[in-house]
PASEBA-1860 file (N, C-alpha, C; in nm, 3 decimals):
! residues 282
1> MHEQGKID> 4.894/1.162/0.666/4.969/1.069/0.798/5.068/1.102/0.807 ~ 5.163/1.154/0.887/5.279/1.183/0.973/5.407/1.058/0.901 ~ 5.511/1.156/0.812/5.622/1.054/0.765/5.675/1.004/0.863 ~ 5.702/0.868/0.888/5.781/0.817/0.948/5.884/0.871/0.986 ~ 5.935/0.959/0.945/6.098/1.028/0.900/6.096/1.135/0.984 ~ 5.976/1.200/1.041/5.960/1.318/1.059/5.933/1.334/1.230 ~ 5.902/1.155/1.280/5.901/1.140/1.411/6.031/1.119/1.497 ~ 6.090/1.176/1.593/6.167/1.119/1.674/6.166/1.075/1.796
9> VHGVSVRG> 6.192/0.953/1.764/6.108/0.897/1.965/6.177/0.793/1.987 ~ 6.227/0.765/2.136/6.300/0.712/2.170/6.238/0.657/2.353 ~ 6.294/0.558/2.408/6.211/0.505/2.519/6.321/0.458/2.586 ~ 6.298/0.472/2.704/6.398/0.426/2.853/6.339/0.343/2.950 ~ 6.386/0.243/3.016/6.364/0.226/3.195/6.469/0.179/3.248 ~ 6.456/0.251/3.343/6.516/0.212/3.450/6.502/0.165/3.621 ~ 6.547/0.036/3.629/6.533/-0.052/3.736/6.597/0.030/3.823 ~ 6.508/0.020/3.965/6.516/0.125/4.060/6.613/0.010/4.152
17> TTSAKEHD> 6.651/0.017/4.277/6.786/-0.039/4.346/6.644/-0.105/4.513 ~ 6.555/-0.057/4.470/6.484/-0.163/4.550/6.445/-0.320/4.500 ~ 6.392/-0.442/4.634/6.410/-0.519/4.568/6.273/-0.555/4.531 ~ 6.196/-0.525/4.498/6.052/-0.520/4.436/6.066/-0.633/4.329 ~ 6.032/-0.716/4.297/5.990/-0.807/4.184/5.930/-0.754/4.072 ~ 5.856/-0.636/4.065/5.792/-0.577/3.994/5.842/-0.453/3.903 ~ 5.888/-0.480/3.735/5.944/-0.397/3.697/5.816/-0.318/3.584 ~ 5.882/-0.187/3.539/5.778/-0.136/3.423/5.783/-0.199/3.260
25> QFAIADIA> 5.739/-0.155/3.200/5.766/-0.237/3.038/5.692/-0.128/2.986 ~ 5.745/-0.076/2.863/5.744/0.014/2.734/5.709/-0.095/2.615 ~ 5.650/-0.003/2.533/5.671/-0.063/2.393/5.650/0.091/2.295 ~ 5.758/0.064/2.227/5.725/0.175/2.087/5.690/0.090/1.966 ~ 5.556/0.156/1.925/5.557/0.012/1.748/5.474/0.142/1.665 ~ 5.508/0.076/1.508/5.444/0.135/1.424/5.345/0.056/1.345 ~ 5.204/0.066/1.328/5.077/-0.020/1.303/5.142/-0.012/1.136 ~ 5.131/-0.168/1.099/5.162/-0.117/0.940/5.095/-0.267/0.885
33> KSMRVHRS> 5.042/-0.269/0.781/4.987/-0.376/0.739/5.101/-0.500/0.626 ~ 5.144/-0.650/0.677/5.238/-0.704/0.623/5.172/-0.813/0.543 ~ 5.264/-0.884/0.440/5.212/-1.000/0.364/5.339/-1.135/0.386 ~ 5.316/-1.212/0.398/5.433/-1.299/0.401/5.420/-1.414/0.269 ~ 5.503/-1.397/0.180/5.495/-1.453/0.070/5.579/-1.610/0.105 ~ 5.483/-1.659/0.049/5.549/-1.830/0.083/5.622/-1.841/-0.044 ~ 5.525/-1.861/-0.169/5.633/-1.875/-0.343/5.586/-1.740/-0.384 ~ 5.663/-1.781/-0.497/5.632/-1.651/-0.604/5.749/-1.675/-0.696
41> SLGMDDAS> 5.692/-1.641/-0.822/5.777/-1.646/-0.957/5.837/-1.527/-0.993 ~ 5.818/-1.408/-0.867/5.946/-1.293/-0.894/6.044/-1.274/-0.832 ~ 6.109/-1.411/-0.796/6.224/-1.427/-0.690/6.256/-1.357/-0.566 ~ 6.109/-1.354/-0.540/6.137/-1.378/-0.331/6.160/-1.475/-0.282 ~ 6.214/-1.444/-0.209/6.263/-1.558/-0.081/6.123/-1.611/-0.046 ~ 6.151/-1.712/0.028/6.049/-1.796/0.091/6.026/-1.764/0.226 ~ 5.889/-1.737/0.233/5.832/-1.680/0.388/5.926/-1.555/0.369 ~ 5.956/-1.444/0.281/5.993/-1.343/0.263/5.833/-1.233/0.304
49> EIHGETQG> 5.896/-1.131/0.389/5.781/-1.023/0.419/5.757/-0.886/0.338 ~ 5.662/-0.849/0.310/5.590/-0.734/0.274/5.521/-0.648/0.303 ~ 5.624/-0.524/0.427/5.507/-0.456/0.469/5.470/-0.310/0.401 ~ 5.364/-0.273/0.425/5.287/-0.200/0.345/5.318/-0.056/0.411 ~ 5.237/0.059/0.391/5.271/0.214/0.465/5.196/0.241/0.617 ~ 5.321/0.278/0.718/5.223/0.301/0.843/5.095/0.313/0.859 ~ 4.998/0.308/0.909/4.904/0.334/0.951/4.894/0.405/1.095 ~ 4.971/0.435/1.148/4.976/0.479/1.319/5.084/0.464/1.376
57> HVYLLVEA> 5.095/0.497/1.514/5.200/0.486/1.601/5.167/0.447/1.752 ~ 5.213/0.365/1.800/5.191/0.299/1.945/5.248/0.345/2.017 ~ 5.205/0.369/2.147/5.312/0.437/2.252/5.263/0.397/2.392 ~ 5.307/0.318/2.426/5.270/0.186/2.553/5.364/0.154/2.646 ~ 5.322/0.241/2.785/5.388/0.209/2.923/5.286/0.137/3.027 ~ 5.349/0.020/3.082/5.273/-0.010/3.154/5.335/-0.029/3.279 ~ 5.270/-0.030/3.406/5.355/-0.005/3.549/5.239/-0.082/3.648 ~ 5.299/-0.216/3.745/5.219/-0.265/3.795/5.286/-0.290/3.946
65> PGKSPVES> 5.326/-0.196/4.011/5.442/-0.207/4.137/5.332/-0.287/4.219 ~ 5.430/-0.360/4.325/5.380/-0.432/4.436/5.338/-0.620/4.377 ~ 5.322/-0.575/4.300/5.309/-0.747/4.212/5.406/-0.828/4.144 ~ 5.317/-0.935/4.083/5.425/-1.050/4.010/5.541/-1.015/3.932 ~ 5.644/-1.050/3.907/5.741/-1.015/3.776/5.681/-0.982/3.690 ~ 5.573/-1.082/3.623/5.530/-1.068/3.514/5.384/-1.018/3.477 ~ 5.359/-0.929/3.569/5.219/-0.870/3.525/5.251/-0.752/3.436 ~ 5.326/-0.685/3.447/5.320/-0.573/3.386/5.365/-0.599/3.237
73> ASAVDALV> 5.431/-0.734/3.174/5.495/-0.751/3.107/5.379/-0.839/3.055 ~ 5.290/-0.916/3.100/5.178/-0.992/3.048/5.126/-0.875/3.003 ~ 5.092/-0.754/3.072/4.998/-0.647/2.991/5.045/-0.583/2.916 ~ 5.131/-0.580/2.877/5.239/-0.551/2.738/5.192/-0.622/2.630 ~ 5.241/-0.758/2.652/5.174/-0.875/2.576/5.054/-0.892/2.558 ~ 4.943/-0.876/2.656/4.810/-0.904/2.623/4.767/-0.720/2.485 ~ 4.824/-0.634/2.518/4.777/-0.523/2.475/4.799/-0.521/2.354 ~ 4.980/-0.550/2.292/4.991/-0.604/2.186/4.974/-0.718/2.102
81> HYILNELP> 4.880/-0.829/2.164/4.829/-0.876/2.081/4.699/-0.869/2.049 ~ 4.634/-0.799/2.122/4.490/-0.706/2.120/4.500/-0.667/1.989 ~ 4.584/-0.557/1.998/4.605/-0.465/1.880/4.649/-0.527/1.794 ~ 4.713/-0.619/1.764/4.743/-0.649/1.642/4.675/-0.787/1.561 ~ 4.627/-0.869/1.653/4.536/-0.978/1.595/4.375/-0.956/1.648 ~ 4.306/-0.860/1.721/4.196/-0.840/1.768/4.087/-0.743/1.684 ~ 4.184/-0.615/1.694/4.107/-0.493/1.713/4.091/-0.432/1.534 ~ 3.984/-0.448/1.473/3.961/-0.391/1.362/4.022/-0.276/1.337
89> WTQLTQGE> 4.121/-0.291/1.241/4.215/-0.187/1.190/4.149/-0.062/1.125 ~ 4.058/-0.088/1.051/3.999/0.043/1.011/3.940/0.109/1.089 ~ 3.886/0.065/1.214/3.831/0.117/1.321/3.929/0.230/1.379 ~ 4.035/0.186/1.388/4.115/0.239/1.410/4.237/0.362/1.379 ~ 4.208/0.311/1.238/4.309/0.391/1.132/4.257/0.502/1.025 ~ 4.092/0.431/1.034/4.028/0.523/0.932/3.883/0.565/1.017 ~ 3.838/0.533/1.141/3.724/0.570/1.219/3.680/0.682/1.255 ~ 3.606/0.741/1.256/3.564/0.865/1.340/3.630/0.858/1.469
97> PLEVAAAL> 3.671/0.948/1.527/3.711/1.003/1.639/3.649/0.917/1.771 ~ 3.486/0.907/1.768/3.482/0.856/1.832/3.498/0.671/1.866 ~ 3.501/0.574/1.744/3.498/0.493/1.731/3.649/0.474/1.759 ~ 3.770/0.556/1.696/3.905/0.511/1.737/3.896/0.568/1.939 ~ 3.832/0.609/1.971/3.842/0.584/2.116/3.804/0.481/2.152 ~ 3.682/0.403/2.130/3.592/0.284/2.111/3.714/0.185/2.134 ~ 3.792/0.175/2.100/3.852/0.066/1.993/3.975/0.075/2.084 ~ 4.049/0.193/2.143/4.121/0.182/2.252/4.079/0.157/2.365
105> DDAVASCR> 3.982/0.189/2.411/3.849/0.138/2.518/3.900/0.006/2.556 ~ 3.834/-0.051/2.405/3.811/-0.226/2.398/3.957/-0.270/2.439 ~ 4.085/-0.166/2.399/4.206/-0.230/2.413/4.218/-0.294/2.568 ~ 4.245/-0.190/2.621/4.186/-0.101/2.777/4.146/-0.245/2.839 ~ 4.028/-0.249/2.817/3.942/-0.358/2.909/3.978/-0.463/2.873 ~ 4.061/-0.530/2.774/4.055/-0.664/2.738/4.209/-0.696/2.801 ~ 4.261/-0.570/2.842/4.415/-0.648/2.887/4.393/-0.659/3.055 ~ 4.304/-0.509/3.071/4.257/-0.602/3.244/4.179/-0.684/3.279
113> RQVETELS> 4.119/-0.737/3.171/4.032/-0.872/3.204/4.119/-0.966/3.245 ~ 4.217/-0.957/3.109/4.316/-1.091/3.108/4.404/-1.064/3.182 ~ 4.492/-0.939/3.226/4.557/-0.952/3.375/4.519/-1.006/3.481 ~ 4.405/-0.950/3.523/4.312/-0.971/3.625/4.375/-0.860/3.769 ~ 4.403/-0.762/3.758/4.498/-0.704/3.843/4.528/-0.553/3.778 ~ 4.538/-0.473/3.904/4.517/-0.346/3.908/4.665/-0.252/3.820 ~ 4.621/-0.185/3.746/4.719/-0.158/3.626/4.707/0.027/3.639 ~ 4.842/0.043/3.597/4.824/0.190/3.612/4.921/0.170/3.439
121> LILAFAHW> 4.851/0.247/3.370/4.938/0.264/3.199/4.849/0.337/3.148 ~ 4.997/0.384/2.977/4.948/0.497/2.916/4.948/0.404/2.790 ~ 4.788/0.452/2.699/4.815/0.347/2.583/4.783/0.503/2.491 ~ 4.886/0.516/2.399/4.865/0.628/2.322/4.900/0.627/2.187 ~ 4.741/0.660/2.096/4.791/0.659/1.938/4.807/0.762/1.876 ~ 4.913/0.748/1.783/4.918/0.920/1.666/4.911/0.833/1.566 ~ 4.808/0.890/1.496/4.735/0.873/1.339/4.748/1.067/1.304 ~ 4.855/1.128/1.256/4.842/1.258/1.197/4.771/1.257/1.149
129> PELYVART> 4.683/1.371/1.193/4.719/1.493/1.313/4.668/1.448/1.424 ~ 4.599/1.344/1.437/4.500/1.335/1.540/4.618/1.211/1.660 ~ 4.552/1.244/1.800/4.627/1.209/1.894/4.527/1.162/1.953 ~ 4.539/0.968/2.033/4.462/0.951/2.124/4.504/0.882/2.253 ~ 4.432/0.922/2.371/4.525/0.887/2.505/4.443/0.791/2.589 ~ 4.456/0.635/2.618/4.361/0.568/2.715/4.513/0.577/2.789 ~ 4.438/0.628/2.951/4.512/0.630/3.106/4.430/0.535/3.197 ~ 4.514/0.460/3.234/4.450/0.428/3.394/4.558/0.445/3.485
137> GHAACFLS> 4.519/0.487/3.599/4.602/0.488/3.724/4.685/0.613/3.712 ~ 4.808/0.601/3.790/4.880/0.724/3.766/5.010/0.740/3.715 ~ 5.044/0.689/3.606/5.102/0.705/3.511/5.044/0.864/3.418 ~ 5.175/0.937/3.378/5.106/1.044/3.314/5.165/1.061/3.178 ~ 5.098/1.170/3.064/5.102/1.149/2.936/5.157/1.325/2.936 ~ 5.227/1.333/2.923/5.242/1.528/2.882/5.269/1.553/2.694 ~ 5.158/1.632/2.663/5.136/1.714/2.532/5.245/1.877/2.548 ~ 5.363/1.866/2.481/5.417/1.997/2.527/5.440/2.021/2.361
145> RGDSHENV> 5.391/2.201/2.398/5.373/2.298/2.265/5.484/2.402/2.303 ~ 5.536/2.440/2.281/5.617/2.587/2.315/5.690/2.570/2.460 ~ 5.600/2.656/2.533/5.606/2.689/2.681/5.515/2.559/2.756 ~ 5.432/2.548/2.680/5.260/2.418/2.789/5.324/2.312/2.800 ~ 5.295/2.268/2.860/5.301/2.129/2.928/5.157/2.075/2.931 ~ 5.064/2.006/2.876/4.969/1.971/2.950/4.960/1.814/2.946 ~ 4.899/1.782/3.103/4.900/1.636/3.139/4.810/1.586/3.047 ~ 4.798/1.496/2.970/4.682/1.449/2.873/4.600/1.359/2.918
153> GAAHPTGD> 4.464/1.322/2.902/4.423/1.215/2.955/4.346/1.248/3.080 ~ 4.253/1.137/3.089/4.126/1.136/3.246/4.173/0.985/3.243 ~ 4.238/0.953/3.355/4.235/0.884/3.389/4.109/0.773/3.430 ~ 4.111/0.630/3.425/4.062/0.526/3.431/4.018/0.499/3.591 ~ 3.884/0.517/3.636/3.876/0.452/3.723/3.945/0.299/3.771 ~ 4.029/0.293/3.912/4.036/0.144/3.890/4.000/0.111/4.063 ~ 4.016/-0.043/4.070/4.027/-0.074/4.203/3.889/-0.166/4.236 ~ 3.854/-0.265/4.337/3.754/-0.381/4.307/3.618/-0.316/4.359
161> GEAEGAPR> 3.593/-0.196/4.348/3.527/-0.140/4.355/3.404/-0.084/4.205 ~ 3.485/-0.101/4.110/3.452/-0.092/3.994/3.410/-0.164/3.951 ~ 3.223/-0.116/3.848/3.169/-0.215/3.811/3.218/-0.261/3.656 ~ 3.136/-0.341/3.632/3.188/-0.432/3.499/3.120/-0.347/3.407 ~ 3.248/-0.277/3.275/3.203/-0.209/3.194/3.162/-0.073/3.228 ~ 3.217/-0.033/3.348/3.229/0.117/3.395/3.269/0.212/3.233 ~ 3.246/0.310/3.256/3.250/0.412/3.145/3.385/0.461/3.162 ~ 3.493/0.498/3.067/3.613/0.521/3.061/3.641/0.621/2.963
169> AVTQRRLV> 3.769/0.666/2.942/3.747/0.799/2.889/3.856/0.782/2.781 ~ 3.866/0.870/2.660/3.990/0.860/2.632/4.010/0.992/2.528 ~ 4.113/1.080/2.559/4.126/1.189/2.553/4.183/1.229/2.410 ~ 4.137/1.310/2.311/4.166/1.365/2.175/4.242/1.441/2.203 ~ 4.370/1.471/2.081/4.452/1.647/2.075/4.492/1.587/1.950 ~ 4.445/1.747/1.890/4.521/1.765/1.720/4.679/1.791/1.738 ~ 4.752/1.703/1.701/4.872/1.742/1.702/4.953/1.872/1.577 ~ 5.047/1.950/1.651/5.113/1.989/1.527/5.258/1.979/1.555
177> GGDILTIV> 5.310/2.037/1.417/5.472/2.020/1.417/5.565/2.091/1.466 ~ 5.657/1.996/1.570/5.692/2.083/1.683/5.642/2.026/1.826 ~ 5.500/1.955/1.846/5.488/1.897/1.946/5.607/1.819/2.045 ~ 5.571/1.825/2.135/5.649/1.644/2.194/5.568/1.589/2.262 ~ 5.570/1.431/2.268/5.487/1.367/2.424/5.567/1.300/2.444 ~ 5.570/1.293/2.644/5.627/1.280/2.709/5.539/1.172/2.755 ~ 5.588/1.049/2.806/5.515/0.960/2.871/5.583/0.893/2.976 ~ 5.574/0.929/3.120/5.628/0.888/3.234/5.529/0.786/3.353
185> NRELARDL> 5.645/0.737/3.395/5.531/0.606/3.523/5.518/0.715/3.624 ~ 5.455/0.689/3.759/5.413/0.759/3.849/5.545/0.830/3.959 ~ 5.641/0.767/3.956/5.758/0.782/4.058/5.817/0.914/3.930 ~ 5.819/0.944/3.820/5.860/1.052/3.716/5.738/1.173/3.706 ~ 5.592/1.113/3.716/5.530/1.207/3.692/5.509/1.282/3.844 ~ 5.570/1.273/3.967/5.545/1.325/4.111/5.592/1.465/4.052 ~ 5.735/1.466/4.015/5.749/1.617/4.039/5.853/1.655/3.895 ~ 5.783/1.610/3.775/5.868/1.623/3.647/5.853/1.773/3.581
193> DLSRIRRR> 5.954/1.841/3.593/6.004/1.985/3.562/6.058/1.989/3.395 ~ 5.898/1.952/3.314/5.976/1.968/3.134/6.020/2.060/3.133 ~ 5.972/2.213/3.153/6.038/2.309/3.156/6.200/2.333/3.161 ~ 6.259/2.294/3.261/6.389/2.308/3.366/6.472/2.226/3.223 ~ 6.391/2.112/3.194/6.488/1.987/3.156/6.509/2.015/2.967 ~ 6.384/2.125/2.885/6.394/2.199/2.772/6.488/2.304/2.822 ~ 6.498/2.376/2.905/6.635/2.508/2.888/6.748/2.412/2.889 ~ 6.810/2.310/2.998/6.913/2.281/3.016/6.909/2.255/2.883
201> LGVRVTAA> 6.818/2.159/2.824/6.913/2.110/2.664/6.891/2.210/2.570 ~ 6.790/2.299/2.586/6.828/2.400/2.440/6.841/2.326/2.333 ~ 6.921/2.353/2.212/6.891/2.332/2.064/6.933/2.186/2.073 ~ 6.986/2.153/2.188/7.028/1.959/2.188/6.937/1.915/2.220 ~ 6.795/1.946/2.222/6.713/1.841/2.235/6.675/1.745/2.163 ~ 6.680/1.624/2.215/6.645/1.513/2.083/6.559/1.432/2.188 ~ 6.486/1.336/2.158/6.407/1.265/2.211/6.523/1.162/2.297 ~ 6.650/1.119/2.257/6.700/1.034/2.356/6.761/1.148/2.462
209> SMCEAIAD> 6.796/1.233/2.479/6.859/1.345/2.516/6.770/1.356/2.642 ~ 6.626/1.383/2.597/6.534/1.416/2.700/6.505/1.266/2.786 ~ 6.494/1.116/2.735/6.483/1.064/2.778/6.584/1.047/2.904 ~ 6.688/1.038/2.859/6.862/1.058/2.941/6.785/1.141/3.076 ~ 6.749/1.255/3.036/6.760/1.374/3.110/6.666/1.330/3.247 ~ 6.513/1.340/3.183/6.427/1.276/3.225/6.434/1.140/3.374 ~ 6.514/1.047/3.327/6.529/0.934/3.369/6.622/0.930/3.490 ~ 6.720/1.016/3.442/6.827/1.043/3.553/6.743/1.147/3.678
217> GADARQRT> 6.667/1.233/3.642/6.580/1.291/3.719/6.668/1.405/3.820 ~ 6.802/1.475/3.738/6.842/1.554/3.814/6.777/1.665/3.794 ~ 6.682/1.715/3.699/6.617/1.892/3.714/6.512/1.821/3.794 ~ 6.448/1.729/3.853/6.363/1.711/3.937/6.335/1.802/4.048 ~ 6.213/1.831/4.122/6.219/1.906/4.190/6.196/1.896/4.370 ~ 6.284/1.873/4.451/6.255/1.820/4.575/6.307/1.662/4.571 ~ 6.407/1.628/4.513/6.469/1.496/4.478/6.585/1.475/4.536 ~ 6.615/1.371/4.612/6.780/1.335/4.701/6.785/1.247/4.549
225> QYDRTMYD> 6.920/1.213/4.592/6.990/1.101/4.497/6.880/0.953/4.548 ~ 6.910/0.897/4.631/6.829/0.825/4.727/6.675/0.811/4.639 ~ 6.630/0.937/4.639/6.489/0.903/4.584/6.500/0.868/4.427 ~ 6.597/0.919/4.368/6.560/0.915/4.220/6.627/0.780/4.205 ~ 6.671/0.700/4.272/6.724/0.574/4.196/6.687/0.439/4.294 ~ 6.585/0.467/4.373/6.538/0.419/4.476/6.388/0.304/4.391 ~ 6.334/0.405/4.324/6.258/0.275/4.191/6.259/0.314/4.072 ~ 6.191/0.207/3.951/6.193/0.200/3.832/6.169/0.346/3.782
233> RTVIVARF> 6.269/0.405/3.686/6.235/0.523/3.616/6.197/0.490/3.464 ~ 6.107/0.550/3.366/6.032/0.469/3.257/5.989/0.621/3.210 ~ 6.006/0.596/3.084/6.004/0.737/3.027/5.985/0.690/2.822 ~ 5.907/0.763/2.739/5.905/0.791/2.630/5.854/0.861/2.576 ~ 5.962/0.940/2.514/5.957/1.069/2.430/5.943/1.063/2.293 ~ 5.838/1.128/2.181/5.836/1.125/2.091/5.833/1.286/2.000 ~ 5.892/1.329/1.941/5.872/1.467/1.902/5.847/1.485/1.763 ~ 5.754/1.496/1.743/5.653/1.531/1.588/5.752/1.666/1.547
241> LPDEPKSA> 5.856/1.602/1.465/5.908/1.768/1.388/5.874/1.816/1.313 ~ 5.891/1.940/1.328/5.809/2.043/1.168/5.858/2.024/1.059 ~ 5.793/2.060/0.982/5.768/2.032/0.816/5.928/2.129/0.785 ~ 6.013/2.054/0.703/6.132/2.194/0.689/6.067/2.268/0.604 ~ 6.134/2.438/0.607/6.112/2.552/0.492/6.167/2.453/0.346 ~ 6.073/2.511/0.246/6.087/2.424/0.100/6.163/2.557/0.037 ~ 6.293/2.509/-0.007/6.378/2.578/-0.046/6.348/2.631/-0.255 ~ 6.417/2.721/-0.245/6.368/2.777/-0.387/6.424/2.704/-0.489
249> PDDAEPPD> 6.359/2.722/-0.543/6.387/2.560/-0.687/6.494/2.659/-0.748 ~ 6.566/2.588/-0.838/6.673/2.572/-0.907/6.714/2.694/-1.005 ~ 6.570/2.717/-1.058/6.587/2.819/-1.191/6.487/2.895/-1.172 ~ 6.440/2.972/-0.984/6.424/3.042/-0.961/6.475/3.184/-1.006 ~ 6.453/3.304/-1.023/6.510/3.407/-1.073/6.559/3.451/-0.947 ~ 6.696/3.506/-0.981/6.741/3.547/-0.857/6.720/3.727/-0.816 ~ 6.725/3.693/-0.672/6.662/3.879/-0.659/6.728/3.999/-0.698 ~ 6.653/4.120/-0.734/6.751/4.222/-0.758/6.862/4.265/-0.668
257> ELGSHARP> 6.869/4.351/-0.649/6.990/4.427/-0.542/6.935/4.467/-0.466 ~ 6.785/4.509/-0.466/6.691/4.566/-0.360/6.617/4.385/-0.283 ~ 6.655/4.304/-0.328/6.619/4.188/-0.310/6.445/4.212/-0.325 ~ 6.360/4.213/-0.467/6.273/4.191/-0.402/6.260/4.149/-0.585 ~ 6.168/4.071/-0.602/6.117/3.949/-0.742/6.035/4.044/-0.841 ~ 6.103/4.122/-0.928/6.020/4.192/-0.981/5.954/4.137/-1.108 ~ 5.829/4.152/-1.175/5.780/4.099/-1.328/5.820/4.154/-1.420 ~ 5.848/4.065/-1.485/5.924/4.155/-1.647/5.765/4.298/-1.671
265> GQRPTSTH> 5.880/4.390/-1.693/5.797/4.525/-1.739/5.774/4.589/-1.578 ~ 5.789/4.513/-1.473/5.841/4.637/-1.348/5.920/4.662/-1.291 ~ 5.893/4.767/-1.240/6.015/4.813/-1.154/6.015/4.760/-1.023 ~ 6.158/4.716/-0.993/6.182/4.695/-0.844/6.140/4.779/-0.770 ~ 6.103/4.705/-0.675/6.044/4.804/-0.514/6.124/4.745/-0.425 ~ 6.099/4.880/-0.340/6.207/4.859/-0.228/6.097/4.922/-0.103 ~ 6.136/4.830/0.029/6.087/4.877/0.152/6.158/4.953/0.209 ~ 6.269/5.034/0.194/6.399/5.153/0.201/6.275/5.258/0.219
273> PGPAPRVP> 6.313/5.324/0.318/6.213/5.519/0.252/6.329/5.532/0.159 ~ 6.231/5.643/0.069/6.316/5.686/-0.026/6.340/5.848/0.024 ~ 6.418/5.923/-0.045/6.442/6.076/0.000/6.367/6.144/0.065 ~ 6.337/6.244/0.126/6.211/6.325/0.173/6.170/6.379/0.065 ~ 6.044/6.423/0.030/6.012/6.527/-0.066/6.042/6.671/-0.045 ~ 6.056/6.716/-0.135/6.125/6.878/-0.141/5.971/6.929/-0.097 ~ 6.003/7.034/-0.004/5.892/7.164/0.029/5.942/7.298/-0.026 ~ 5.828/7.306/-0.131/5.873/7.445/-0.189/5.926/7.601/-0.056
281> AP> 6.015/7.630/-0.082/6.055/7.773/-0.016/5.914/7.791/0.032 ~ 5.883/7.916/0.121/5.786/7.993/0.143/5.812/8.130/0.030
END
């Protein structure tokens, strides 16, 4: 499991200037077992909680444009409730890939049955080094590795014509240190230019700075200021930081003047070319 301190994550939702009653919602959460202590001889306070190690990370974005102002919030509540109270955790955190995919499918299907409306959402689950993405509608999830930006996740079918229990898709990817996960709503997904944002931020890139740059939309292609502020702009960024290089132990033998670590009884070697061999005179 990837250590919690090795993930830099941030999310933001900026409301647009339109009079729409519906707004995007997002949630970022760690999954971990917990225990509430009611009474103990160990000096713990009543109702104190003890938390176990993180079992995974959930990144959720929901948008339901044009609907009532509570539906996107209800969808987030429904998904959080299902994951916390109904989803078999062993299936999610210890299951085979097909079992994890089925668990996320069940969570999305349960949410859609409860909210009873067309939704556009991204539900991503990271259990290092595996990433699973369930997606319905037009929100987008990008996995960036170096200069490559993949739009991850096959969209679930939506609409009144969808049959009950219709097959859905969950996409699996394997993460490596340095990967960046970017989840955006449909307005930002239309013409998001992640390469340009990364170049502008340079070495100063953080999850917070990327969220700010993406939500601002200044680097979006062919967008006016009115376009950028008219609709909600919602984004989640998770940076899976690479492991830091291991430092040499304090008692390590210092290198010799040529920069090599010679073993006892061995002459130091050098990568510098030596003097050219003498050629006997004819």
